[in-house]
C-alpha positions in Angstrom: -16.8 -8.5 -13.1 -15.7 -11.5 -9.9 -18.3 -11.2 -7.2 -17.5 -10.6 -4.0 -17.0 -13.2 -1.8 -19.7 -14.0 0.8 -19.0 -11.8 4.3 -20.5 -14.0 6.5 -18.7 -17.4 5.5 -15.4 -17.0 7.5 -17.4 -15.8 10.5 -19.4 -18.7 11.8 -18.5 -20.5 14.8 -20.1 -22.4 17.1 -18.9 -21.1 20.7 -18.0 -17.4 20.9 -16.1 -16.6 23.9 -18.3 -16.1 27.5 -16.9 -12.6 28.3 -17.0 -12.5 31.7 -16.5 -16.2 32.3 -15.1 -18.2 29.9 -11.9 -15.9 27.8 -9.2 -18.4 28.7 -6.6 -15.6 27.4 -6.7 -12.8 30.4 -8.2 -9.4 29.1 -5.3 -7.5 27.2 -5.1 -4.0 27.0 -7.4 -2.1 24.7 -5.1 -2.8 21.9 -7.2 0.0 19.6 -7.6 3.1 21.2 -5.7 4.8 18.3 -6.0 8.2 16.5 -3.4 9.6 14.3 -4.6 13.5 16.8 -3.0 12.8 18.6 -1.4 9.1 18.1 -2.0 7.9 21.7 0.5 5.4 21.2 3.4 8.5 20.0 6.0 6.4 18.4 8.2 9.5 17.8 8.2 10.6 22.0 9.1 7.0 23.1 12.8 7.3 24.5 13.5 3.4 25.2 16.1 2.3 27.7 17.4 0.0 25.9 18.7 -1.4 22.3 17.0 -3.9 20.8 19.4 -6.5 19.3 20.4 -6.5 15.7 17.9 -8.5 13.5 18.4 -8.9 9.9 16.0 -8.1 7.2 16.2 -10.9 4.7 13.7 -9.5 1.7 11.9 -12.0 0.5 13.8 -11.9 -2.8 16.5 -9.8 -3.5 16.1 -6.5 -4.9 17.6 -5.3 -8.2 21.1 -3.8 -6.9 19.7 -0.5 -9.1 16.7 -0.3 -8.0 14.1 2.0 -5.5 12.4 0.3 -2.4 9.2 -0.7 -3.2 8.4 -3.7 -1.0 10.3 -7.3 -0.6 11.2 -7.8 -4.4 13.3 -5.7 -7.7 10.9 -3.3 -8.8 11.0 -1.9 -12.2 13.8 0.4 -12.9 14.0 3.8 -11.5 10.6 3.1 -9.9 9.7 4.3 -6.6 7.6 2.0 -4.0 4.4 1.8 -3.1 1.0 0.1 -2.3 -2.2 -0.4 -4.2 -5.5 1.8 -3.9 -8.6 2.4 -2.2 -11.4 4.5 -1.6 -12.1 5.9 2.0 -14.5 3.4 3.6 -17.3 6.2 4.2 -17.3 7.7 0.9 -19.9 5.9 -1.3 -18.7 5.3 -5.1 -20.3 8.9 -6.2 -17.6 10.7 -4.2 -19.8 13.2 -3.7 -19.0 14.2 -0.4 -17.0 18.0 0.2 -13.7 18.9 1.2 -13.2 20.2 4.3 -13.9 24.1 3.6 -10.4 25.4 5.2 -8.6 23.3 2.4 -7.5 24.7 -0.9 -6.5 22.7 -4.0 -3.4 21.8 -4.7 -0.9 21.5 -7.9 1.8 18.9 -9.2 3.3 19.3 -5.8 3.1 17.8 -3.1 2.2 19.2 0.4 4.6 19.2 3.8 3.3 16.1 5.9 2.0 18.8 8.7 -0.1 20.9 5.7 -3.4 20.7 5.7 -5.0 17.5 3.0 -5.2 18.0 -0.1 -8.6 19.8 -2.4 -11.8 18.6 -3.6 -10.4 18.9 -7.4 -8.7 17.5 -9.5 -6.9 19.5 -11.5 -6.0 20.9 -15.1 -4.6 17.8 -16.5 -1.6 19.5 -17.0 -1.7 19.3 -13.2 -1.7 16.8 -10.5 -5.3 15.3 -9.5 -5.3 15.1 -5.5 -8.6 14.5 -4.3 -11.7 14.8 -6.6 -14.7 14.7 -4.8 -12.3 14.2 -1.1 -14.0 13.7 2.2 -11.4 15.4 4.4 -10.4 12.4 6.5 -11.4 13.5 9.9 -15.1 14.0 9.3 -15.3 10.6 7.8 -17.3 8.6 10.0 -17.2 4.6 10.8 -19.7 2.2 12.6 -17.5 1.0 15.1 -19.6 -2.9 14.0 -18.0 -2.5 10.6 -14.4 -2.0 11.6 -14.4 -4.6 13.6 -16.3 -6.8 11.9 -13.6 -6.0 8.8 -10.7 -6.1 10.8 -11.7 -9.6 12.5 -12.3 -11.4 9.2 -8.9 -9.9 6.9 -6.6 -11.9 8.0 -4.0 -9.3 9.0 -4.7 -9.6 13.2 -3.2 -13.1 12.8 -0.5 -11.0 10.9 0.1 -9.2 13.7 1.8 -9.0 16.8 5.0 -10.9 18.5 4.5 -14.8 17.2 4.4 -16.1 20.5 1.6 -14.0 21.6 -1.0 -13.2 20.6 -3.1 -11.0 17.5 -2.9 -7.6 18.2 -5.7 -5.0 16.7 -3.8 -2.5 14.6 -5.1 0.6 14.4 -7.4 3.0 11.9 -10.0 1.5 10.0 -7.9 0.5 7.1 -9.8 -2.7 6.9 -12.7 -1.1 5.9 -11.5 1.2 3.8 -10.6 -1.5 1.3 -13.6 -3.2 2.4 -15.2 -0.9 0.7 -12.5 0.0 -2.4 -12.7 -3.3 -3.0 -16.6 -3.3 -3.6 -16.1 -1.3 -6.5 -14.4 -4.0 -8.8 -16.2 -6.8 -6.9 -14.2 -8.8 -4.9 -13.8 -8.3 -0.8 -11.1 -6.2 -0.4 -10.2 -6.9 3.1 -10.1 -10.1 2.6 -6.8 -9.0 0.0 -4.4 -7.0 2.4 -3.2 -10.6 3.7 -3.5 -13.1 0.7 -0.1 -12.4 -0.1 1.1 -13.8 3.1 -1.8 -16.6 2.4 0.1 -17.5 0.1 3.6 -17.5 1.0 3.0 -18.6 4.6 4.1 -16.0 6.1 3.3 -15.0 10.0 3.6 -12.1 12.8 7.2 -11.7 13.6 6.7 -8.6 15.6 9.1 -5.7 15.2 10.3 -7.9 11.9 7.9 -7.6 8.8 7.0 -11.0 7.9 8.4 -10.8 4.8 11.8 -9.8 6.2 12.9 -7.2 5.5 12.3 -4.5 7.4 13.0 -4.0 10.9 11.6 -1.8 14.1 14.0 -0.5 15.8 14.3 2.7 19.0 15.7 5.9 18.4 17.0 9.1 20.5 13.6 10.7 20.4 11.4 7.5 19.4 11.4 4.4 17.3 12.3 4.0 13.2 11.4 1.8 10.6 14.7 0.5 8.0 13.7 -1.8 5.3 17.1 -3.9 3.6 15.4 -5.9 1.0 17.9 -5.1 -2.2 20.8 -6.5 -2.4 23.2 -2.5 -1.7 21.4 -2.2 0.5 23.4 -3.4 3.0 26.1 -1.4 1.4 24.2 1.6 1.9 22.8 1.3 4.9 26.8 1.1 6.2 27.1 4.5 3.9 24.3 6.0 5.8 26.0 5.7 8.9 29.7 5.9 8.6 30.4 2.2 9.6 29.6 -1.6 9.7 26.0 -1.9 9.0 26.5 -3.6 12.3 26.1 -1.0 14.2 23.1 0.3 12.8 21.2 0.0 16.0 23.4 1.7 18.0 23.9 4.5 15.8 19.7 5.1 15.6 19.2 4.6 19.9 22.7 7.8 19.4 20.6 10.0 17.1 17.2 11.8 16.6 14.7 10.3 13.5 15.0 13.4 11.8 18.9 12.8 11.2 18.1 9.8 9.6 15.1 10.3 7.5 18.1 13.5 6.1 20.4 10.3 4.9 17.8 8.1 4.0 16.0 11.2 1.0 19.8 11.5 0.1 20.6 7.4 -0.1 17.6 6.6 -2.0 17.2 4.0 0.8 13.8 3.1 2.4 13.0 3.6 5.8 12.7 6.5 8.2 11.2 7.9 11.2 7.8 7.1 12.6 5.7 10.4 12.7 2.5 10.5 11.7 1.3 13.7 9.3 -2.7 13.3 10.8 -3.4 16.1 8.0 -3.1 14.8 5.3 -5.0 12.8 2.6 -5.5 10.6 -0.1 -7.7 11.6 -3.4 -11.2 9.3 -3.6 -13.1 7.9 -6.5 -15.6 9.6 -7.9 -18.7 8.5 -9.9 -18.2 4.8 -11.5 -17.5 4.2 -15.1 -17.5 1.8 -17.1 -13.4 0.4 -18.4 -15.0 -2.3 -20.6 -13.0 -3.3 -23.9 -10.2 -0.2 -22.3 -6.8 -0.5 -23.0 -4.5 -0.8 -19.8 -0.4 -0.2 -20.0 0.7 -1.1 -16.2 4.7 -0.5 -15.7 4.3 -1.2 -12.6 5.7 -3.7 -10.6 6.0 -5.9 -7.2 2.3 -5.4 -5.7 0.4 -2.3 -5.4 0.8 -1.7 -9.5 0.0 -4.6 -10.5 -3.0 -5.3 -8.3 -4.4 -1.9 -9.5 -4.1 -3.8 -12.9 -5.3 -7.0 -11.8 -8.8 -5.3 -10.3 -9.3 -3.2 -13.8 -8.8 -7.1 -15.4 -11.3 -8.2 -13.3 -14.0 -5.3 -14.6 -13.1 -6.2 -18.5 -10.2 -3.8 -19.2 -7.1 -5.2 -21.7 -4.1 -5.5 -19.9 -0.6 -5.5 -21.0 2.3 -6.0 -18.4 5.7 -3.3 -20.0 9.2 -4.3 -19.2 12.6 -3.6 -19.7 14.5 -6.9 -20.8 17.4 -6.4 -18.5 15.2 -5.3 -15.7 11.7 -7.4 -15.2 9.9 -7.2 -12.1 11.0 -8.5 -9.4 8.2 -10.4 -8.3 8.3 -12.9 -10.3 11.4 -14.0 -8.1 9.3 -14.2 -5.6 5.8 -16.0 -4.7 4.7 -17.9 -8.0 0.9 -18.1 -7.0 0.9 -14.5 -5.6 2.9 -13.6 -8.9 0.3 -15.7 -10.9 -2.9 -14.4 -9.3 -2.4 -10.7 -10.0 -0.8 -11.5 -13.4 -3.1 -13.7 -15.3 -5.0 -13.4 -17.7 -2.2 -10.3 -18.8 -0.2 -9.5 -21.9 3.6 -9.7 -21.3 5.7 -7.5 -23.8 9.2 -6.5 -23.1 10.2 -3.6 -24.9 13.5 -2.5 -24.5 13.6 2.4 -24.3 17.5 2.3 -25.5 16.8 0.5 -28.6 15.0 3.5 -31.2 12.5 0.7 -32.6 11.2 -0.3 -29.1 11.7 3.0 -27.6 9.2 4.3 -31.0 6.9 1.3 -29.8 6.7 2.1 -26.7 5.5 5.2 -27.4 3.4 4.5 -29.6 1.8 2.1 -26.9 1.4 4.8 -24.7 -0.8 6.6 -26.6 -3.1 3.6 -27.3 -3.9 3.6 -24.2 -6.9 4.5 -22.2 -5.1 4.1 -18.3 -1.3 3.5 -18.1 -0.2 2.5 -14.3 3.8 3.1 -12.9 5.0 3.4 -10.0 8.3 6.4 -11.3 9.9 8.9 -10.3 8.8 12.1 -13.3 12.4 11.9 -13.9 13.1 8.4 -14.7 9.7 8.0 -17.6 11.3 11.8 -18.7 14.2 9.5 -19.5 12.0 6.9 -21.5 10.5 10.2 -23.3 7.5 9.7 -21.8 5.2 12.7 -20.1 2.2 11.8 -18.5 0.7 15.0 -18.3 0.4 14.9 -22.2 -0.8 11.2 -22.3 -3.4 12.8 -19.4 -4.0 15.9 -22.4 -5.3 13.9 -24.8 -7.5 12.1 -22.6 -5.5 9.0 -20.8 -6.5 8.1 -16.9 -2.6 7.8 -15.7 -1.9 6.2 -12.5 1.2 7.5 -11.3 2.0 5.5 -7.4 4.5 6.6 -5.5 5.6 6.2 -1.7 5.3 9.5 -0.8 3.9 11.8 -3.7 5.4 12.3 -7.2 6.9 15.8 -5.9 9.1 13.6 -3.2 12.7 11.8 -3.7 11.7 9.7 -0.8 11.3 5.5 -1.8 9.8 3.5 0.5 8.4 -0.7 0.7 4.9 -1.2 2.0 6.0 -2.2 5.5 8.4 0.4 5.8 5.8 3.5 4.7 3.0 2.4 6.6 5.5 1.9 9.7 7.0 5.6 9.1 3.0 7.3 8.9 1.8 5.7 12.5 0.3 2.1 10.8 1.5 0.0 14.2 0.0 -2.3 16.7 1.8 -2.4 20.8 2.8 -4.9 22.4 2.0 -5.0 26.6 5.3 -3.5 26.4 3.2 -0.1 25.4 6.4 -0.7 21.8 5.0 -1.1 18.2 5.0 -3.5 16.3 4.6 -4.4 12.3 0.5 -4.4 11.2 -0.7 -7.1 8.8 2.3 -8.2 5.3 3.3 -4.7 3.7 -0.6 -3.1 4.5 0.3 -0.1 2.6 0.9 -1.3 -0.9 -1.9 -3.5 -1.4 -4.9 -0.3 0.2 -2.8 1.5 -2.7 -3.4 -0.7 -5.4 -7.1 -1.2 -4.2 -7.8 3.4 -4.1 -5.6 3.2 -7.3 -8.0 0.7 -9.2 -10.9 2.8 -7.6 -9.8 5.7 -9.1 -9.1 4.1 -12.6 -12.8 3.0 -12.7 -13.8 7.0 -11.8 -15.4 8.9 -14.1 -13.1 12.2 -15.6 -13.5 14.9 -12.8 -16.0 17.2 -14.1 -13.0 20.3 -13.7 -10.7 17.7 -16.4 -13.2 17.2 -18.9 -10.3 15.2 -20.5 -7.7 13.3 -18.6 -5.8 13.2 -15.4 -2.5 12.4 -13.2 -3.8 11.1 -10.4 -0.8 11.4 -7.9 -1.4 8.2 -5.3 0.8 8.1 -1.9 1.9 5.5 0.0 2.2 7.5 2.5 -1.1 9.8 2.3 -3.4 6.7 2.0 -2.5 5.0 5.1 -2.5 8.5 7.1 -6.5 8.6 5.6 -6.7 5.5 7.2 -6.0 5.8 10.5 -8.0 10.1 11.0 -10.4 7.7 12.6 -11.6 8.0 16.5 -10.1 5.1 18.9 -12.3 1.6 18.6 -12.8 -0.3 22.0 -12.2 -3.6 21.6 -8.8 -6.0 23.1 -8.4 -9.4 21.1 -9.5 -12.7 23.5 -9.1 -16.3 23.7 -11.3 -19.0 24.0 -10.4 -22.7 23.4 -8.0 -22.4 20.3 -9.5 -19.9 18.5 -8.8 -15.5 19.2 -11.8 -13.3 19.0 -12.0 -9.8 18.4 -14.4 -8.7 21.4 -16.4 -5.3 21.6 -18.7 -5.6 24.5 -21.3 -4.4 22.5 -22.6 -7.6 20.9 -21.1 -11.4 20.1 -16.8 -11.5 19.5 -15.8 -11.8 16.0 -13.8 -14.6 15.6 -9.9 -13.5 14.0 -10.0 -15.6 10.7 -6.7 -16.6 9.5 -5.7 -15.2 5.7 -7.7 -16.1 3.1 -6.1 -16.3 -0.5 -7.4 -16.1 -3.6 -5.9 -18.7 -6.3 -5.4 -17.9 -10.4 -6.8 -19.4 -12.8 -4.8 -19.3 -14.5 -0.2 -19.5 -15.4 0.8 -15.7 -16.1 2.4 -15.4 -19.2 6.3 -15.1 -19.2 8.1 -12.6 -19.7 7.7 -10.6 -23.4 5.6 -13.6 -24.3 3.2 -11.7 -26.3 5.3 -8.7 -27.7 4.9 -9.4 -31.3 1.0 -10.4 -30.8 0.1 -6.7 -29.0 2.4 -4.8 -31.3 1.1 -6.6 -34.5 -2.7 -6.0 -33.0 -2.7 -2.5 -32.3 -0.9 -1.7 -35.7 2.2 -0.8 -33.9 4.7 -2.9 -36.1 
């Protein structure tokens, strides 16, 4: 298991700013006064007085035209977009906190955004687990010093705000949430939130995402995030508005967020109205278990799922990445260092489920797995002849990552999912800007890994299907009181000042480096199948 980075190594500053006299930048309005209950900056109620110029969204890597939205790179066929998984920042590795007494346990169907968070007990293997030992997110406490420290060192602030303006402080507790989850896998989770940008060199771009594939645009009754990352998205957005896609900003300005959401779901587009759902929560980890020697079969792509697999590999599990011949992980075409970082040391298997021999091998591989990670809609898995609940019944831990839950048909990327749930900062004019780089992805990947690293719930002596919704992970991180702090400047350095202690230096994204290159697609197919006695 890798050792966590020195949390103090990024904070040494010779001369922190004197809050009373020496800041060369005037104090900005409190950028941290955010809460999802209610959100102080109600993006859904804001009525813009002017239209924003059309900005083209260019994903850093084009998606396959038939792929569902997941991020800036192409996703595995038919899979929805997600992010990474994380434990609640204030929950211990043993997950002993009970849920709010007014909550009830739910089955495989996702709740409406206005409903309360999921039940505290994971369900029978035939059901989807939503909240083992989960504490109601609004009842979790956070120390302001931890929130400020973790945000300042996470690398997220330099990615938040306008390129020509100061870094901005996001709402919520995402950095602390990530830090505590990462501790379960021996990494500093806060630093993982910005490491893709650290390796790619991306920076803050205001209402355009760091990767360039998502935009924030005003609607008639608020704001919306729209992603245009896949080759077909341009045409699909045109179909959604019944005209040239260049007219999308004016169409949004004349229509409500609800009208947009209806069309987005119908056409399989990634995006939607900014609509916080403060009552929801996500499943949280239980007591830790040893995964050394366990077989992890990873069907996921892009960032969230592969991050989960990467962390399990660091903990000693054997990871086998499975792709299909016509649709490899689109992240292979993106930043090579980032792909190598998440896949170094894993085996690569390519199987074609449309070929009977490969289909038999695929089923045999899944039956041997202790943990399966996927980012597919259940009907896509059924097309491969795979049944998550049947595998859980035999004792497998099944990690299912989706944008809005297994029962939802909506898809999404890390940027638009985070924005749609209200993880946005406010600029000097009070208008929303993106927070970090697709932060819903690494948050979800961290949580997924923490769940896989947890013992099976006592209510489920066999296996578990974990329904890990990116949207619910984001919502959980926002259920905290406002943090009284502001970003100030001293010389050429930025600091996060809470007014109660020495200001925290705002550090840039810190990359980890891959130890070795990831294997070529399918390089280990024969060896893995032979070693496992499959063929």
